[in-house]
N, C-alpha and C positions, 0 to 999 in steps of 0.2 A: 516595589519594582514592577510586579505584575499588574497592579492596580493603575500605575501610571502608564504602562503600555497599553492597557485596555482603555484608559481615558484618552490617550493619544490616537488610538486606533478609531474610537468612536468620533472624535474630533475630525480625523482625516475622512471618515465615511460621510459625515454631515457636510464637510466641504465638497466632497465628490458629488453629493446629491445636489449641491448648489452649482456644479459645473466646473469646479476648480481643477484645472489640469495638473498642476503641480501636486495636488493631493492624491490624484490617481497614480502618479508616478511614485510618490513616497509610499503609499500603500503597496503597491507592486513591489517596490525594493524592499520593503519590511517582510514580505511573505514569499517572494519568488524562490529563493534557494530551498527553503523547506518543502514547498509545494513541487517543486522539480524532483527533489530527492524521493518524495512519495512516488511520483509518477515513474522515476527511473527504476526504483525498486519493484515496481509492479511490471513494467514493460521491458526492462533491461536493454533498452535502446535509446541512445542520446537523442537522436533526431526525433523520434516518436515522442520522448518525455518533454522535449521542448515543444513541440506541436500541441501536446496536451495542455502543457502549462499555459500557452497563449490561449487556446480555446477556453480553458477554465477561467482565466481572468476575464476574457471577453464577456463570457456568460455571467460571471460575478458582477462585473461592472454594469452589465445591461439589467441585471435584476437586483441591484443594490438596494433599490427601494423596498424589496421584499425581506431584507435582512431584518429580522425582529430582535436581535440581541438576546435571544433565549439561550444561545450557546455563544462561544467566543467566535469572532470573525474567522479566526485561524481554522477552528473546527468546521465551520460552515464551509469555507473555502476547500478544506481538505476532503469533504464529502464530495464536492463538485469534481475535484481531481480524481478521486477514486472511482467515481461513476463514469467519468470520461475515459479512463484508463481502461476499465473494465468493458465498456462499450467499444473500445477499440480492439481489445483482444477478441471480443465476440465477432466483430467484423472480419478480422483476420482468421477466424475460424480455427484457433488454437486447438490442437489435438488433446482431448482429455481421454484418459484411460478409463473405459468402463470396467466394472468389475463384477464378478458373481458373488453370491452369498458365501460360498466356500473360501474365496480369497479374502474376503473381509474377516471371516472368522480366523483365518490364518494370521492376518495382521493383528488382530485383537490379541491373540495369545503372545505374538512376538512383542507387542507393545509393553507387556508386563515384564519381559526379560531384558529390555534395553537398559544400558548403563545410565546411571544417574548423571543427567546433563549438568547439574550444578557442581559436579566434581571438576569439571573442565573450566580453565580460565583462558578465553580466547582474546586474541588482539582484535579490535574492531575492524580495522582495514581488512585483515586476513579473512575475517568471516564475510565481510562484504564481497570480496573477491570470489570466495567459495560459493555464495549464494547466487552470483552472476553465472556461475557455471551450471547450475541447474537447469533441467529442461523447463520450458516456458510454464507448463501447467504447474509443476512442482513450485517453481519460484513464485508465480502469482499467489497460489494458495498459502504458501508459507509466509510470504511477505504480508498478505492481508490479515492472516491470523495472528502471527507472532509480532510483527512490527506495527501494523495499523490496529491491532486488538479488535478485529471484527470476528464475531462468532461464526462458528463453521455453518450453522444453519443459515446465517444471513449471506454468507459467501455463496453457498449453494444457490440461493435465491437470486443473487446479484449475477452470477455467471450462468444461471439457467441449467444447472446441472443437479444431480442428485446429492443429497447430503452424504450417501455412501461413497460417492466418487470424490467429494471434497475430503472426507475423512481419509480415504485410502491415499489421495494425492498428498495430504499432509503427512501421513506416516511415511510414505515412500521418500518424501522430501527430507524428512528429518534424517532417515537412514541414509540417503544419498549424500546428504550434507556432512554427516559424520564421516562417511567414507572418503569424501573429497578432503576433508580436514585432516583425516588420518594419513591418507596417501601423500599429501603435501606437507605433512609434518608440521601442521599449524597449531598443535597442541601446546 
């Protein structure tokens, strides 16, 4: 199935490069929902996620000739969506909590004492709702690290903040998420 999807995608890309408008639409339809979800998880705003989705597809279609098939088209497009989402956050100047060394050490010790997250079985929709309730910085870092699987060092570089700030935001986000889940009895 995956091989057939990949060959279908490559055929659509070839057709797009030849100017076939229907292929552009089919390629958009194939990836739009997943890319919207990625942007929404990072931005937590429907209108912003829709704007990022459109901008990402415009950029992807304008630079489609640069797609080298070294990664899947979906991965390539997702990187565009993530970068555009992060740039949007930077433009809006989301507040990042700066921390001092003592506070980092405090969280490092608390991290060891946290309950084993594998013990909990969550309903997917409830978790998504809880994540949406997180402050912007927490939600962004948590989404990029846990859902998009981006290393914390790379997140720091992408967001233009220190690795210590990313780590602290991530630890606080996990703690806050567990608090939200517990308070809303989502366990």
